[in-house]
Structure formats: structure tokens, C-alpha cells
C-alpha positions in Angstrom: -65.1 93.0 -122.3 -67.2 93.0 -119.1 -70.5 92.7 -119.1 -73.2 95.3 -117.0 -71.7 94.9 -113.3 -74.2 95.6 -110.4 -73.8 99.2 -108.4 -71.7 98.0 -105.7 -69.1 96.7 -107.9 -69.4 99.9 -110.1 -68.7 101.8 -106.9 -65.9 99.5 -106.0 -63.8 100.2 -108.9 -64.5 104.1 -108.9 -60.9 104.5 -108.3 -59.9 102.4 -111.3 -59.8 104.5 -114.2 -57.5 104.5 -117.4 -57.0 108.6 -116.9 -56.9 111.3 -119.3 -53.4 111.7 -119.2 -53.6 108.0 -121.3 -55.6 109.5 -124.1 -54.1 109.6 -127.3 -54.3 113.6 -127.4 -52.2 113.8 -124.3 -49.8 111.0 -125.0 -48.4 111.8 -128.4 -45.2 113.7 -127.1 -46.0 116.1 -129.9 -48.7 118.6 -128.0 -45.9 121.6 -127.9 -45.9 123.4 -130.8 -48.8 121.8 -132.8 -51.9 123.7 -134.1 -54.7 123.8 -132.4 -58.1 122.6 -134.1 -61.0 124.0 -132.6 -63.5 120.8 -132.3 -67.2 121.2 -131.3 -70.5 119.6 -131.6 -74.1 120.9 -132.0 -75.4 118.1 -129.9 -73.2 119.0 -126.3 -70.7 121.4 -125.2 -67.3 120.6 -124.2 -67.4 118.6 -120.7 -70.7 118.4 -120.5 -73.4 115.4 -120.6 -73.8 113.5 -124.0 -77.6 113.1 -125.2 -79.1 109.9 -124.6 -79.3 109.5 -128.1 -75.8 109.0 -128.4 -75.0 106.3 -125.8 -76.3 102.6 -124.9 -79.5 103.9 -123.1 -80.5 105.3 -126.5 -80.1 105.3 -130.1 -76.7 104.7 -129.8 -75.5 106.4 -133.3 -72.5 108.4 -132.8 -72.9 112.6 -132.4 -72.5 115.2 -134.7 -69.0 117.0 -134.8 -67.6 120.4 -136.8 -64.2 121.9 -136.5 -62.3 124.9 -137.7 -58.6 126.2 -137.5 -57.0 123.6 -139.6 -53.6 124.6 -140.5 -53.1 125.2 -144.4 -50.7 121.8 -145.4 -53.5 120.1 -143.8 -53.9 116.7 -146.1 -56.3 114.4 -144.4 -57.6 114.3 -140.5 -58.3 111.3 -138.5 -60.5 110.8 -135.3 -60.3 108.5 -132.2 -62.9 108.7 -129.7 -61.8 107.0 -125.9 -63.2 106.9 -122.6 -60.7 108.2 -120.2 -62.6 106.5 -117.1 -62.9 103.3 -118.3 -61.7 100.8 -115.3 -58.8 99.4 -117.7 -55.2 100.1 -118.3 -55.8 102.3 -121.3 -58.9 104.2 -122.6 -61.3 102.2 -124.0 -61.5 103.0 -127.5 -64.8 103.7 -128.7 -64.5 105.1 -132.8 -62.0 105.4 -134.8 -62.2 107.1 -138.4 -58.8 107.7 -140.4 -58.6 109.5 -144.3 -61.2 112.2 -143.8 -61.3 114.8 -146.3 -59.4 117.8 -145.1 -62.1 120.4 -146.4 -65.1 118.5 -145.2 -65.4 120.5 -142.0 -67.9 118.5 -140.3 -69.4 114.9 -139.3 -72.7 114.3 -139.6 -75.2 112.3 -136.8 -74.7 108.4 -137.4 -71.8 109.1 -140.0 -69.8 106.6 -138.3 -72.1 103.0 -139.1 -73.4 101.4 -135.5 -75.7 98.7 -134.4 -78.5 98.9 -136.9 -77.1 102.2 -138.7 -74.8 101.6 -142.0 -73.0 105.0 -141.4 -71.6 107.0 -144.2 -69.0 105.0 -146.0 -66.4 106.3 -143.8 -63.0 104.5 -143.3 -63.5 103.4 -139.8 -60.8 101.6 -137.6 -61.4 98.8 -134.9 -62.9 100.0 -131.7 -62.4 98.0 -128.5 -65.1 95.4 -128.9 -63.0 94.9 -132.6 -65.8 96.3 -134.5 -65.5 98.9 -137.0 -68.5 100.7 -135.5 -69.3 103.2 -132.8 -69.1 101.9 -129.9 -71.7 103.8 -127.3 -71.0 104.9 -123.9 -72.1 102.3 -121.4 -70.5 103.0 -118.5 -70.7 100.6 -115.5 -73.4 101.7 -112.7 -72.4 103.3 -109.8 -69.0 104.0 -111.2 -69.2 107.6 -111.6 -69.2 110.1 -114.4 -66.9 109.1 -117.7 -65.5 111.4 -119.8 -65.6 110.6 -124.0 -62.6 112.3 -125.5 -63.4 113.3 -128.9 -59.8 113.6 -130.5 -59.4 115.0 -134.0 -55.7 115.4 -136.0 -54.8 116.9 -139.0 -52.2 114.8 -140.9 -50.0 116.5 -143.2 -49.9 113.6 -145.7 -52.7 110.7 -146.2 -50.8 107.6 -144.4 -51.0 104.3 -145.6 -53.1 102.4 -143.3 -54.7 98.7 -143.3 -58.6 98.2 -143.8 -59.4 98.5 -139.9 -56.8 100.2 -138.2 -56.6 99.6 -134.3 -55.5 102.0 -131.8 -51.4 101.2 -132.2 -51.5 101.8 -135.8 -53.2 105.2 -135.9 -50.7 106.5 -132.8 -47.9 105.3 -135.1 -49.5 107.4 -138.2 -49.7 110.2 -136.0 -46.4 110.6 -134.9 -45.1 110.7 -138.2 -48.0 112.6 -140.0 -49.8 114.9 -137.1 -49.4 119.0 -137.7 -52.7 119.7 -135.4 -55.2 118.4 -133.0 -58.3 119.1 -131.5 -60.2 117.7 -128.2 -63.9 117.6 -127.1 -65.1 115.9 -124.2 -68.6 114.6 -123.6 -69.6 113.1 -120.3 -72.2 110.3 -119.4 -72.8 108.6 -116.0 -75.3 105.7 -115.5 -76.7 105.5 -111.5 -78.5 102.2 -110.5 -81.5 104.4 -110.9 -81.0 104.9 -114.3 -81.1 100.9 -115.1 -84.8 100.1 -115.5 -85.3 96.1 -116.2 -88.1 95.0 -117.9 -88.5 91.4 -118.2 -85.2 90.7 -118.1 -84.0 93.1 -120.7 -82.0 96.3 -119.8 -81.4 99.4 -122.4 -78.3 99.3 -124.5 -77.9 95.1 -124.3 -74.5 93.8 -123.4 -72.0 96.5 -122.3 -68.3 96.9 -122.7 -67.9 98.8 -119.5 -67.1 102.1 -121.1 
């Protein structure tokens, strides 16, 4: 993955973005007629900034999520979080959680494992750094606002998945099983002034540009 970049490079890459059209929610080709899930968080509003705590500039734990409006036929839930504005061909995957109980109703803060945090024992897939964990938002300085798409899908059955499924595997599962979907977007931006170097160490440590 990309390391932390100087602001001038982030600015040069401002036009290079994966695009919101390319997140899983918008590429399934199944949205028309699919039931809608109301996905929210007590920590941030839709299209509002993510609190620092949930990014690489803070503790880097996953945020709390809540949802309502699941269809009666939901057997399991699947969550994928992607950065629609990563300077990569496809959105950067920050988390995958599969086989969530249909009656769970919420994910608590820090439920997804992250550095120094074991999480809540969920079935977690691989992010874009190939780790079964929450990848805290860590966009390049000067690249502008990044949109982090929290996408929740209800499935009509419980699919058979590998121990740590990646994006391609869960997309295949969604094509055969998804019956409802919900989307919540949180934002994060890092300007050059937000990076404070102290004794050669920057907040958040090594980063994937997203």
C-alpha cells in the first residue's frame, strides 16, 4: 500500500479517485426493487465527518452502527466499508464483516478487531491490506475529503464463505443472496496542517492511502 505522502503529491492526485459509483452498493446491479435498510450511527451523521477516534489520527477503532428496516426474510447480514475516494482503481476496503445475526440490530464501537483491539469475535473478512481487521481511515494529506461508505446487506440465507473472505468473494455471495441494502457515508480529510511530526513519528503510523 501507499505510504504517507507529501501534501503536494496528494494535491496532484486529487482527480484520481476510485469513485462512489464503484462501491459494492452501486455495482451489484440489484438495487432496483431491493428493500432499503436504515443504517445509522450515534457517532456521526450521514455524509458528516468521522470523529477522530475512528481514524488513524486517533485510537483507530471501528465506529458503532445501528440499523432498522430489515425484511422478514433476512437470515444474515454482511457489512463492507470502502473508501470511494482512494487514489486507486477500485475503492479501498476498510472492513468486511459477514454472517452477522439478522436480529443483532447493531455493532458496538470497536466490535471489529483493529490494532491493539481484539474486537467482539465477529466473522471478519480481509481488508485491502489483507488483514482481517478494521483499517482506520488514513487519506493522503492534501487529497481532499474522502467518503467512507458503510454498506450493510441483508441476505436471504447464510452463505458458505471462507474464514477470511475478500471483496470478490463477498460480491459473489451478495449476487446470489442479497435481498436488502443500506448505506451510510462518513467523511475524513487530512490537510498538511493536520499532520504534526514529533521526533520523526506521525499520527497513525504507516498508512494505506485511504
